[in-house]
FIBA-55103 format. One record per residue (C-alpha): residue in one letter; y, z, x. Coordinates in steps of 0.5 Angstrom, whole numbers, plus 500, padded with zeros to 3 digits. Example, Ala and Ser with C-alpha at 12.3 -4.5 7.8 and 13.67 -1.06 7.14 Angstrom:
BEGIN
A491516525S498514527
//
This chain:
BEGIN
X642722190X644718197X644711193X649713188X654717193X654710197X656706191X662710190X664710198X662702197X668702192X673706196X672701202X673695198X679697194X683701200X684700207X680704212X681711209X680715216X688714218X694714213X696708210X703706209X701703202X698709200X702715203X708718199X715715201X720718205X723724201X727730202X725734208X720740207X724746206X723752210X717757208X722762206X725758201X719755198X716762197X723764194X723758189X715759187X716767186X722765181X718760177X712764177X717770174X720765169X713763167X710770166X716772162X713768156X706772157X704775151X702783153X699784146X695778145X694777153X695770153X701765153X703763145X699758141X695755146X688757149X686752154X693752157X693759157X687759162X690754166X697757166X693764168X690760174X696758176X699765177X692766181X694761185X701763186X698770188X693767193X698763196X704768197X700775198X704777192X699781187X704783182X700780176X693782177X694787171X696781167X690777169X685783168X688785161X687778159X680778161X678785158X683783151X680777150X673776152X670778145X669773139X675771135X675768128X679761128X686761128X687768131X687766139X686758138X685753133X677754134X673760133X672763139X664765140X666771146X666770153X671765153X667760150X668755144X666748141X671745146X667745152X672743156X676749154X671754156X671750163X678752164X677759163X671759168X675756173X680761172X675767173X673764179X680765182X681772179X674773183X677770189X683775189X680781187X672780189X671784183X664781181X665782173X670775174X664771177X659774172X664771167X664764170X657764171X656766163X661760162X657756166X650757163X654756156X656749159X650747162X647747155X651741154X648737160X644731156X640726160X638723154X645720153X648716159X643718163X647725164X653728163X656734160X659733152X666734151X665738145X659742141X658736136X656731142X661726140X664724147X662724155X669724158X672725165X675732164X669736162X665733168X670733173X670741171X663742171X662739178X668744181X665750177X658749179X660748187X665754187X659758184X654756189X659757195X660764192X653766190X649768196X642765197X644760191X640754190X641753182X648752182X648747188X642743185X646742178X653740182X649735186X646732180X652732176X656729182X651723183X652722175X659722176X660717182X655712178X658713171X663708171X669713170X672711176X675704175X676698180X683701182X680708184X683711178X679715173X679713166X679718160X671717158X665713156X664709150X658709146X655704150X656709156X661704159X668706162X672706156X679703159X683709156X689712159X688715166X691722166X693726172X689732171X682727171X684724177X686731180X679734178X675728181X679730188X677738187X670736185X668732191X672737196X668743193X661740193X663737201X664745202X657746199X654741203X658738209X657731207X662727210X662722204X664727199X671728203X672721204X671720196X676726195X681722200X680715196X681718189X688722192X690715196X689711189X693716185X699716190X699708190X706706188X705704180X699708180X700715178X707715182X714712180X718712186X714717189X714722184X708724180X709721173X704722167X705716162X707720157X713722161X716715161X723715157X721713150X714716150X712723147X709728150X705733147X702740149X696738152X700733156X705738159X700741164X696735166X700734173X700741175X692740175X693734180X697738184X692744185X687739188X692735192X694742195X687743196X686736200X692737204X690744206X683742208X685735212X692737214X694730213X701729213X701724208X698729203X703735205X709730204X707728197X707735195X713736199X716731195X714733188X717740190X723738192X725733186X722739181X727744184X733739185X732735178X728738173X730745173X735748168X740754170X735759168X730756173X726753167X722747170X721741165X715736164X719730167X719732175X724726176X728730171X730724166X733725160X736722154X738724147X733720144X728722149X730729152X726732157X722738155X722745158X717751156X711755159X706749159X711745163X713751167X706752169X705745171X711744176X710751179X703748181X707743186X712749188X705753190X702747193X709747198X708754200X705754208X698756207X699760214X704765210X711767210X714772214X721773210X723771204X729773199X730771192X734773186X735771178X740773173X738775166X740770160X747773157X748774150X752769146X760771146X764770140X771770142X776774138X783773141X781779146X778778153X770780152X766783157X758782158X753785163X748781166X742784170X741781177X734782180X734781187X727781191X725781198X719780202X718781210X713783215X717788218X717795214X724797215X731797211X734790210X742789208X743784202X750781201X752780194X757775192X759773185X762766182X765764175X769759172X777759173X780765170X773769169X772776173X765777176X764784178X758786183X756790188X758787195X751789198X745793197X740796202X732794201X727798204X721793205X714796203X708796208X704792203X705785207X707780201X709784196X716784194X721790194X726788188X732792185X736790179X744790179X749790174X754784174X760785169X763778167X769778163X771772159X778770158X780770150X782763151X775760154X773754151X767753147X760751150X756753156X759756162X756757169X756764173X752765179X751770184X749769192X744773195X744773203X740777209X740776216X735771219X739765215X736768208X740765202X738764194X743763189X742766182X745762176X746763169X750760163X754764158X755761151X762761148X761760141X766760135X761756131X754759129X750752128X743751132X736748131X730753132X726752138X729749145X736750143X736757140X735761147X742764147X741767140X734770142X734778142X727778143X722772143X716777141X711772143X713766138X712759140X716752140X714746136X715739138X720738133X726743132X723749130X721756132X715759129X711766129X704767127X699773127X703779130X708775134X715775131X722773134X729776133X736773133X742777135X749775132X755778136X760778130X767779133X770786132X775784126X769781122X769784115X764779111X759774114X753770111X747766114X743760112X736759115X732753114X725756114X718754112X711756111X708763111X715767113X718774113X725775114X728782115X735783117X738789120X744792124X741795131X735791132X730797130X731798123X730793118X731790111X726785108X731779105X726773104X718773104X713767102X708770097X703764098X699762104X702755105X701751111X704744110X711746110X712744103X716750101X721748107X728750104X735753106X736760104X743764104X743771106X749775105X750779112X756783110X752790108X749790115X756789119X757796122X764800123X765798130X759794133X759788128X752785131X747783126X740782127X735777124X727778125X722772123X715774122X708772119X707774112X699772113X698775120X690774119X690767119X695765125X699761121X706764120X714762119X718757122X725756123X728749123X736751123X740756123X748757121X753762119X760763117X764769118X771772116X776777118X781782116
//
């Protein structure tokens, strides 16, 4: 065991300068100054709330991705541990209770789920083990730790010394030994040991696994972790992914906590420093997955990798207190907030924010969870005395009709304070020239005694849009302020659209009335599978007398239309369980019968014709025409 650890330490010494002190070559470059703790907490709170808005309360996960859901929920657990805000404990527990049983292939994942959060994908099981250990740390409820033990025993069945002298297989078919599954395994086994009184079994497994990992060849001569091993048990030279690098940091750190072996802490520093070399895993100081580069294509897996690295870089920064790690974290958080954030506080996959028409930045719940990990890492581990945040709801689309139009937005204001007393919060709105923004000038919030739990309230914001407003997106903002220098700006965009023409997916947000657990595809498209659905709202002007809609749709769709979002008439239905988009086509629907006498809004709902197989209808494009008296 000692010999293999020395193999890794010898490599660190040969590859990098002395690791005991910061090295200019490997420290993060100077970036934006670290924000005050109150502001960091406000940013993380808002980003966490945006992430949880995509949580499917029915299925108790995030739509369409099993392992990503585990990582996203662990991220929310990290947020609660770090911030003291425990509002999402019930969602963690609902996921545990709702999804611990077996599920057939396609219902919650592409794979069959055997129960206890296990499947043929051994690394997927590992992510859930890590999530439930975090839930245990939050609650001290032994059921979570027991589940992690159950998953750990399942994974242990795939430790195989007959191939490559050890290591966990990536899949049940035993096709590949890779970095992610083995990095997870060391972290899980060490975490279990550190939480189970009198344990020796998990510690022994962790030490054996680390010795194998350190001597496996997964770590290359630059201190970077390649993806896996060849059939000949050699480093396969495959891509260096940020999450593999992060797991190596986390594995060494947790085993160091278990053993006190200084060489393990040295190894964690080495792997982190290797990643932070300019041109290794950072570009201009910003963590960059190779799929982030303009012209490359990301996928649903890659979107969440960087957040896993930040989770364990945070752990290293907390453990060592070394400024180079804290500064690296602060640089990521500042850049994300300034350059990688939409008006609605959605966070994208490219933390530097680059985007072109041919290679756009991508925003979804996976990218939100990943970037949120950087904001969480930037929180002071000593806690924050007071913090103020605010967010504005997404407004409905406005279709002008020659008269001023009024819409109401919801402003959510949240405040935390260590002192239980009333706090006055000032509110001020701002919009484009000629627009009228009406909002209460101030509110008083009574801070609760539960330290870290935000007290929140919702206020109406009345926005009046002039008849001559140009088509396009228009910024509305509301600034909340409180004594002690607390300030937060909530933003939203009103879409003025005289023409209705949009792609499903990332472009259809302003038209969505209810997301219903639906998902977004990499190509333009929104889909609803199983029990999920989505509803578009078309707020036709009061003078409208006739309207029709054309929808490009494929796969196993049901389409309903109604005048109020509650009563529906079936207008389209696929009667064959197609999964290859071979039925993709344009369908025109007469909306005139659904126009009310006064309220001309029409709603269109898309759901799954065959919910039992988890492959539903997908909308690619929507356009509509309307005419008036």
